[in-house]
C-alpha positions as CSV (number, residue, x, y, z in Angstrom):
1,M,114.9,140.7,53.6
2,E,113.8,144.2,52.4
3,D,111.5,146.6,54.4
4,S,108.2,144.8,55.1
5,R,106.2,148.0,54.9
6,N,106.5,148.6,51.1
7,G,105.1,146.5,48.3
8,K,108.4,145.7,46.5
9,P,108.9,142.2,45.1
10,G,110.6,139.9,47.7
11,T,108.9,141.6,50.7
12,P,106.3,139.8,52.8
13,W,103.6,141.9,51.1
14,T,104.1,139.6,48.1
15,W,103.2,136.4,50.0
16,V,101.7,137.0,53.5
17,P,98.2,138.0,52.1
18,T,98.1,135.2,49.6
19,L,99.4,132.6,52.0
20,Y,96.7,133.3,54.6
21,F,94.0,133.7,52.0
22,A,95.0,130.3,50.8
23,E,94.9,128.9,54.3
24,G,91.3,129.8,54.8
25,I,89.7,128.7,51.5
26,P,89.9,124.8,51.9
27,Y,88.8,125.1,55.5
28,F,85.6,126.9,54.5
29,V,85.0,124.7,51.5
30,V,85.3,121.5,53.5
31,N,83.4,122.6,56.6
32,V,80.8,125.1,55.3
33,I,80.3,124.9,51.6
34,S,80.1,121.1,51.7
35,V,77.1,121.3,54.0
36,I,75.3,123.5,51.5
37,M,76.3,121.4,48.5
38,F,75.3,118.1,50.1
39,K,72.0,119.7,51.2
40,N,71.2,120.9,47.7
41,M,72.0,117.5,46.3
42,G,69.5,115.7,48.6
43,M,71.5,114.3,51.5
44,S,69.5,114.2,54.8
45,N,70.3,116.6,57.6
46,G,71.4,113.8,59.9
47,D,73.9,112.4,57.3
48,I,75.2,115.9,56.4
49,A,76.0,116.7,60.0
50,M,77.6,113.4,60.8
51,Y,79.8,113.1,57.7
52,T,80.8,116.8,57.4
53,G,81.5,116.7,61.1
54,L,84.0,113.9,60.6
55,L,85.7,116.1,58.0
56,Y,86.7,118.4,60.9
57,L,88.9,115.7,62.5
58,P,92.2,116.6,60.8
59,W,92.1,120.1,62.4
60,A,91.2,118.6,65.8
61,V,94.2,116.2,65.8
62,K,96.8,118.2,63.8
63,P,99.1,118.7,66.9
64,L,99.7,115.0,66.8
65,W,101.6,115.2,63.5
66,S,102.9,118.7,63.6
67,P,106.4,117.5,64.7
68,F,106.7,115.5,61.4
69,V,106.3,118.8,59.4
70,D,109.4,120.0,61.3
71,I,111.3,116.8,60.6
72,V,110.4,116.0,57.0
73,R,111.4,118.6,54.4
74,T,111.1,122.4,54.8
75,K,107.9,124.3,55.7
76,R,108.1,126.0,52.3
77,W,108.1,122.6,50.6
78,W,105.0,121.6,52.7
79,I,103.2,124.8,51.8
80,V,103.6,124.4,48.0
81,V,103.0,120.6,48.0
82,T,99.8,120.8,50.1
83,Q,98.5,123.6,48.0
84,A,99.1,121.5,44.9
85,V,97.4,118.5,46.6
86,I,94.4,120.7,47.5
87,A,94.1,121.9,43.9
88,L,94.1,118.3,42.6
89,A,91.7,117.2,45.3
90,F,89.1,119.9,44.4
91,V,89.1,118.9,40.7
92,L,88.8,115.2,41.7
93,A,85.9,116.0,44.1
94,A,84.2,117.9,41.3
95,F,84.2,114.8,39.0
96,S,83.4,112.4,41.9
97,L,80.0,114.1,42.5
98,P,77.0,111.9,41.8
99,H,74.1,113.0,39.8
100,P,71.0,112.1,41.8
101,S,67.6,112.4,40.3
102,G,65.5,115.5,40.8
103,E,63.0,113.5,42.8
104,A,65.7,112.3,45.2
105,I,67.0,115.8,45.6
106,A,63.5,117.2,46.3
107,A,62.7,114.5,48.8
108,G,66.1,114.9,50.5
109,N,66.7,111.1,50.5
110,T,69.8,110.8,48.3
111,P,71.8,108.0,50.1
112,V,75.1,108.9,51.7
113,S,76.6,105.9,49.8
114,A,76.4,108.0,46.6
115,F,78.8,110.6,48.1
116,I,81.4,108.2,49.6
117,L,84.1,109.0,47.0
118,T,83.5,112.7,47.4
119,L,83.7,112.5,51.2
120,V,87.0,110.6,51.0
121,I,88.5,113.2,48.7
122,F,87.2,116.0,51.0
123,W,88.9,114.2,54.0
124,I,92.2,114.2,52.0
125,T,91.6,117.9,51.4
126,A,91.0,118.5,55.1
127,F,94.2,116.6,56.0
128,A,96.2,118.6,53.4
129,S,94.7,121.8,54.6
130,A,95.4,121.1,58.3
131,T,99.0,120.3,57.4
132,H,99.2,123.5,55.3
133,D,98.1,125.4,58.5
134,I,101.0,123.9,60.5
135,A,103.5,124.7,57.8
136,A,102.2,128.2,57.1
137,D,102.3,129.3,60.7
138,G,105.7,127.9,61.2
139,Y,107.0,129.5,58.0
140,Y,105.6,132.8,59.0
141,M,107.8,132.7,62.2
142,L,110.8,131.6,60.2
143,A,110.6,134.0,57.3
144,L,109.9,137.1,59.3
145,D,111.8,138.7,62.2
146,P,109.9,139.6,65.4
147,K,109.2,143.2,64.2
148,Q,107.8,142.0,60.9
149,Q,105.7,139.3,62.6
150,S,104.1,142.0,64.7
151,F,103.5,144.3,61.8
152,F,101.9,141.6,59.6
153,V,99.7,139.9,62.3
154,G,96.8,142.1,61.4
155,I,97.4,141.6,57.7
156,R,97.3,137.8,57.9
157,S,94.1,138.0,60.0
158,T,92.5,140.3,57.5
159,F,93.2,138.1,54.6
160,Y,92.0,135.0,56.4
161,R,88.7,136.9,57.0
162,C,88.7,137.7,53.3
163,A,89.0,134.0,52.6
164,S,86.0,133.4,54.9
165,V,83.9,135.9,52.9
166,F,85.1,134.5,49.6
167,G,84.6,130.8,50.7
168,Q,81.3,131.2,52.5
169,G,79.9,134.1,50.5
170,V,81.2,134.6,47.0
171,L,81.6,130.9,46.1
172,V,78.1,130.0,47.5
173,V,76.6,132.9,45.5
174,I,78.4,131.7,42.4
175,A,77.1,128.1,43.0
176,G,73.6,129.5,43.5
177,L,73.7,131.5,40.3
178,L,75.0,128.5,38.4
179,E,72.2,126.3,39.8
180,T,69.7,128.8,38.4
181,H,71.6,129.1,35.0
182,Y,72.1,125.4,34.4
183,A,68.9,124.2,36.2
184,D,71.2,121.3,37.2
185,V,72.5,121.3,40.9
186,P,75.3,118.7,40.5
187,K,76.7,120.5,37.4
188,A,76.6,123.8,39.2
189,W,78.7,122.5,42.1
190,R,81.0,120.6,39.8
191,V,81.8,123.9,38.0
192,T,82.3,125.7,41.4
193,L,84.7,123.1,42.6
194,V,86.7,123.3,39.3
195,L,86.9,127.0,39.8
196,C,88.3,126.4,43.3
197,S,90.8,123.9,41.8
198,A,92.0,126.5,39.2
199,L,92.4,129.1,41.9
200,F,94.4,126.9,44.2
201,G,96.6,125.6,41.3
202,A,97.4,129.3,40.5
203,V,98.2,130.0,44.1
204,A,100.5,126.9,44.4
205,L,102.3,128.0,41.2
206,Y,102.6,131.5,42.5
207,H,104.0,130.5,45.9
208,A,106.5,128.0,44.3
209,F,108.2,131.1,42.7
210,I,107.5,133.8,45.2
211,L,108.0,132.3,48.7
212,P,111.5,133.1,50.0
213,R,113.5,130.1,51.1
214,A,113.3,131.0,54.7
215,E,115.0,127.8,56.0
216,D,118.0,128.5,53.8
217,T,118.3,132.3,54.7
218,G,116.4,133.6,57.7
219,S,117.2,130.6,59.9
220,R,120.9,130.1,59.4
221,S,121.7,131.4,62.8
222,R,119.4,129.0,64.5
223,S,120.6,125.7,65.8
224,P,119.0,122.8,63.9
225,R,117.0,120.3,65.9
226,T,117.3,116.6,65.5
227,A,114.3,114.3,65.1
228,S,115.0,112.9,68.6
229,E,115.0,116.3,70.1
230,I,111.7,117.3,68.4
231,M,110.0,114.0,69.5
232,H,111.3,114.4,73.1
233,G,110.0,118.0,73.2
234,F,106.7,116.8,71.7
235,A,106.3,114.2,74.5
236,D,107.2,116.8,77.2
237,T,104.6,119.2,75.8
238,F,101.7,116.7,76.4
239,V,102.9,115.5,79.8
240,T,103.3,119.1,81.1
241,F,99.9,120.1,79.6
242,F,98.0,117.4,81.5
243,R,99.9,118.1,84.7
244,K,98.7,121.7,84.7
245,K,96.7,122.9,87.7
246,H,92.9,122.8,87.0
247,V,93.5,121.0,83.7
248,R,90.2,119.0,84.0
249,T,88.2,122.2,84.5
250,A,90.0,123.9,81.6
251,I,89.2,121.0,79.3
252,L,85.6,121.1,80.3
253,F,85.4,124.8,79.6
254,M,87.1,124.3,76.2
255,L,84.7,121.5,75.2
256,L,81.4,123.0,76.5
257,Y,81.6,126.8,76.4
258,R,80.6,126.8,72.7
259,L,78.1,123.9,73.0
260,P,75.0,125.9,71.9
261,E,76.9,127.4,68.9
262,A,78.4,124.0,67.9
263,F,74.9,122.6,67.5
264,L,73.5,125.8,65.9
265,V,76.1,126.4,63.3
266,K,75.9,123.0,61.8
267,M,72.1,123.3,61.1
268,M,72.1,127.0,60.3
269,N,72.5,126.6,56.5
270,P,70.1,123.7,56.2
271,F,67.5,125.7,58.1
272,L,68.0,128.7,55.8
273,L,67.7,126.4,52.7
274,D,64.9,124.1,53.7
275,P,61.4,125.0,52.4
276,P,58.8,126.4,54.8
277,E,56.8,123.1,54.7
278,A,60.0,121.4,56.2
279,G,60.3,124.1,58.9
280,G,63.0,126.1,57.1
281,L,63.0,129.6,55.6
282,G,63.2,128.5,51.9
283,L,66.1,130.8,50.8
284,S,67.9,130.3,47.6
285,T,71.6,129.2,47.6
286,E,72.8,132.6,46.5
287,S,70.7,134.2,49.3
288,V,72.3,131.9,51.9
289,G,75.7,133.0,50.5
290,I,74.7,136.6,51.3
291,V,73.0,136.0,54.7
292,Y,75.5,133.6,56.3
293,G,78.6,134.0,54.2
294,T,78.7,137.8,54.0
295,V,76.5,139.4,56.6
296,G,77.1,136.7,59.1
297,V,80.9,136.8,58.6
298,A,80.9,140.6,58.9
299,A,79.0,140.4,62.1
300,L,81.3,137.7,63.5
301,T,84.3,139.8,62.6
302,I,82.9,143.0,64.1
303,G,81.8,141.1,67.3
304,G,85.4,139.8,67.6
305,I,87.0,143.2,67.2
306,I,84.7,144.8,69.7
307,G,85.1,141.9,72.1
308,G,88.9,142.4,71.9
309,I,88.6,146.1,72.7
310,A,86.2,145.3,75.6
311,A,88.5,142.6,77.0
312,S,91.5,144.9,76.8
313,H,89.7,147.3,79.1
314,W,87.8,144.9,81.4
315,G,90.3,142.0,81.6
316,L,89.4,138.3,81.5
317,K,87.8,138.2,84.9
318,K,85.3,140.9,84.2
319,S,84.7,139.9,80.5
320,L,83.6,136.3,81.3
321,W,80.0,136.8,82.2
322,P,79.1,139.5,79.6
323,M,80.7,137.4,76.9
324,A,79.0,134.2,78.1
325,A,75.7,136.0,77.9
326,C,76.4,137.1,74.4
327,M,77.4,133.6,73.5
328,T,74.0,132.2,74.6
329,L,71.2,134.7,74.5
330,P,71.3,135.6,70.8
331,C,70.6,132.0,70.0
332,L,67.0,132.9,70.7
333,T,66.9,134.6,67.3
334,F,66.7,131.2,65.7
335,V,64.0,130.1,68.0
336,W,61.9,133.0,66.8
337,L,62.9,132.5,63.1
338,S,61.8,128.9,63.2
339,M,58.5,129.8,64.9
340,A,57.6,132.9,62.8
341,G,59.1,131.9,59.5
342,P,59.5,135.5,58.3
343,E,59.7,136.3,54.5
344,S,61.5,139.6,55.0
345,F,65.1,139.2,53.7
346,F,66.2,142.2,55.7
347,L,64.8,140.8,58.9
348,I,66.5,137.4,58.4
349,N,69.8,139.2,57.7
350,L,69.3,141.4,60.8
351,L,68.7,138.4,63.1
352,V,71.6,136.4,61.7
353,F,73.8,139.5,62.2
354,I,72.7,139.7,65.9
355,E,73.4,136.0,66.5
356,Q,76.8,136.0,64.8
357,F,77.8,139.3,66.4
358,G,77.0,137.8,69.8
359,Y,79.0,134.7,69.0
360,G,82.0,136.8,67.8
361,F,81.9,138.9,71.0
362,G,81.4,135.9,73.3
363,F,84.2,133.9,71.6
364,T,86.7,136.5,72.7
365,A,86.5,135.2,76.3
366,Y,87.2,131.7,75.0
367,M,90.3,132.8,73.2
368,L,91.6,134.8,76.2
369,Y,91.1,131.8,78.5
370,M,93.1,129.6,76.2
371,I,95.9,132.1,76.2
372,H,95.6,132.4,80.0
373,F,95.7,128.6,80.5
374,S,98.6,128.2,78.1
375,Q,101.0,130.4,80.0
376,G,104.3,128.8,81.1
377,E,107.4,127.2,79.6
378,F,105.6,125.5,76.7
379,R,103.0,128.2,76.0
380,T,103.0,127.9,72.2
381,A,102.7,124.1,72.2
382,H,100.1,124.2,75.0
383,Y,98.1,126.7,73.1
384,S,98.2,124.3,70.1
385,I,96.7,121.6,72.3
386,C,94.0,124.0,73.4
387,T,93.1,124.6,69.8
388,A,92.7,120.8,69.3
389,F,90.1,120.8,72.2
390,M,88.6,123.9,70.5
391,A,88.1,121.9,67.3
392,L,86.7,119.0,69.1
393,S,84.2,121.3,70.9
394,M,82.7,122.0,67.4
395,M,83.2,118.7,65.8
396,L,81.6,116.3,68.3
397,P,78.2,118.1,68.9
398,G,78.1,119.0,65.2
399,M,78.2,115.3,64.2
400,V,74.9,114.5,66.0
401,A,73.2,117.9,65.3
402,G,71.5,116.7,62.2
403,Y,70.0,113.6,63.8
404,L,68.7,115.7,66.7
405,Q,67.1,118.2,64.3
406,E,65.4,115.4,62.3
407,W,64.0,114.1,65.6
408,L,63.0,117.4,67.2
409,G,62.2,119.5,64.1
410,Y,63.7,122.9,63.7
411,T,61.8,124.7,66.5
412,G,62.4,121.9,69.0
413,F,66.1,121.8,67.9
414,F,66.6,125.5,68.5
415,W,64.9,125.2,71.9
416,M,67.4,122.4,72.7
417,V,70.2,124.7,71.7
418,M,68.9,127.2,74.3
419,L,68.9,124.4,76.9
420,C,72.5,123.8,76.1
421,C,73.3,127.3,77.3
422,I,73.2,125.8,80.8
423,A,76.5,124.1,79.9
424,T,78.0,127.5,78.9
425,V,76.9,129.1,82.2
426,S,78.1,126.1,84.3
427,V,81.7,126.0,82.8
428,T,82.0,129.8,83.0
429,C,81.1,129.6,86.7
430,L,83.7,126.9,87.2
431,I,86.6,128.7,85.6
432,S,85.7,132.2,87.0
433,K,86.6,131.0,90.5
434,G,90.2,130.3,89.4
435,I,90.9,133.6,87.7
436,S,92.2,136.5,89.7
437,V,91.9,140.2,88.9
438,K,95.7,140.6,89.0
439,K,97.0,142.4,85.9
440,A,99.0,140.2,83.5
441,G,101.3,141.2,80.7
442,G,99.9,142.5,77.5
443,G,97.0,144.2,79.1
444,I,95.0,141.0,79.8
445,T,93.7,140.5,83.3
446,N,94.1,137.0,84.7
């Protein structure tokens, strides 16, 4: 393969950015945009949280079928096929949307039964997207040599973040502008999903021609693995993971460290959208795209970058408590927002920035701990299992967040989120006892 640091055709520059941009879009459509769409079409907060929470399941359990992506066809084939499936699913979702009455939308009592077909199609999209993630990450390691992998790791992360801004920001702003233009919420979201389908169709077609056949070229020197060997290795991975020292404590940490944010993030957009008489801030759809999808994502990214720099200097042991504090204390911003109900768009943006920056900074300790716990013979596979617990940590609380909010109201719900900070502090205390200050490889202190 040619030099990866120029933009000539056939180099990774022609496919790494588009591959990781494509990896992010369906994730954010299914897990974030769907919340806003269902909210604007009159689904209740309880139903929104429950059913969009279930959409997260394929990402939580993807390690269970990752061996089959190795066994059945090439990773390049999986990438192109799953992208085509996602493109088709988006257009089917667009035309499966119901058209509830304006009264039902305003009252927020559109029954979930009206959205069953859309939810099924979104679940298929989620399954295809999670499979695409497995194939894309595997393909990246096959198609690039170690030097190229190191060079492009920042590029892939950057374009995944671009997908986050596009998915949570640009697409939401487009949908909001279309809502205003058409004065028809279902039609606006139908057009938005058709645009997503066209984008993904173009991406699938592009990758069908551009992606190198890595399994036919870059991997010739590697010994092929049989299905039996892959399945045996898969079983060994799980057995050795659950035999690790302090595994119960580690699982508790992975499930509970982000508990406040898991509740908060699921109700953040409904809170921004709900009118003041319902306890929300009454923002328009396009304003939410700016506040959460653009300013919030920027804050999350900056917090993560600064968290990484801080962790490289402090090490994991010294990072834990400052990062746990940043994970919890900024949640108070939403307590204040729900009590004060400010109209200042700048102030709302500022407080969302603070909360998301704190989450991005605090999340660094979580990622470092997963890396720390995964060390050993099967570190890549064990890290994959850790990410499954990471997904469950957001999925399970998120599923009940809406019902709790309807019961407690927004202010009561956000105070409950603050109470959940006790869980973050408790699990941080548990794992901090088992982490030494001895220097580990790569500049991380374990």
